[in-house]
C-alpha angles and dihedrals in degrees: 000000000000119000113262092241090063093065117093120250117250113206094169099081119188133188095258098046111117145196135189125257144151124266107228097214095053103015086229119147113247143166121251124195125219090238092052092050092047091050090050094053094045098045095046095043091238092148110073114228119174116252094003131115134182125221133170117229110233110165093209096019126138102174127115113270094030137106127205144170106089117086119251107274096026113156118246088228092061101048116120103154143009141170113251126195114241087234128053124217093279091056096252117148102235099183099103093044094049091047088053091052096057106126091024133102125260134189118213112193137170112252111257092005108076093173090069103074150120128221114205148164113235106232098179144343113204136178120266108162113276088348129058126213112241112200116197142189111214117235097171144303149159137236132008141282116263120205117247094014121122123245133200117224111201138165108255134186127164113235117242090256090052098045110114124231114237113215117202122187122203106201100175116058111251142153094225124055118188110197127188105195105160093210092136094232144061101276131201111255130212121181132193131180122230089279092057092250114147112245122197122212143153116287121208118183106213090186137319092292103039135053135179124211122201124193132183092235131027120254140148124238143106137301123204118202126187 
């Protein structure tokens, strides 16, 4: 057999490229593809990424590294609660970190399919044996949960430049405007009437997704929240 140093380097690695290694359980020599190794590292959270955890979705699961509660096929835009293992796939205990994140935003996305995701505010994270109950307020999302797939849980906050403006139109003149904006924060508020004249009123933040505007006289117009 030629010496390893005599083989050329390949810097253009593809999924089906393979190398030889030893299987730990049998000590047999086997081939391992680049794709298989990458999937192993991702699924088991072996690569440390700050503020990111990996969990497997098992609707009736009760094993470490899993989350359950929603039915298979549940839409990300309909999730409000789930049961989350106290340890992620890498074996890290996530309790202290999740407690710290209460009130913050989190992104839950399917591995290798970033367009399947949910964006939430964490309302609470409370003890329930080896699993904790995670209560969420939905901020947006796309797609559905699929049983036995793996999901990344990551702290996620839109930058100021990327924060959307929520536009609310009050069609019927009124002194009280109740606005559900789902921005996940206490936004700045600007109000104009139908003649684009700025109107000042009293702003009451009900929570980080709802605000109430009170005016001395009823009128119709538009509120801009960002």
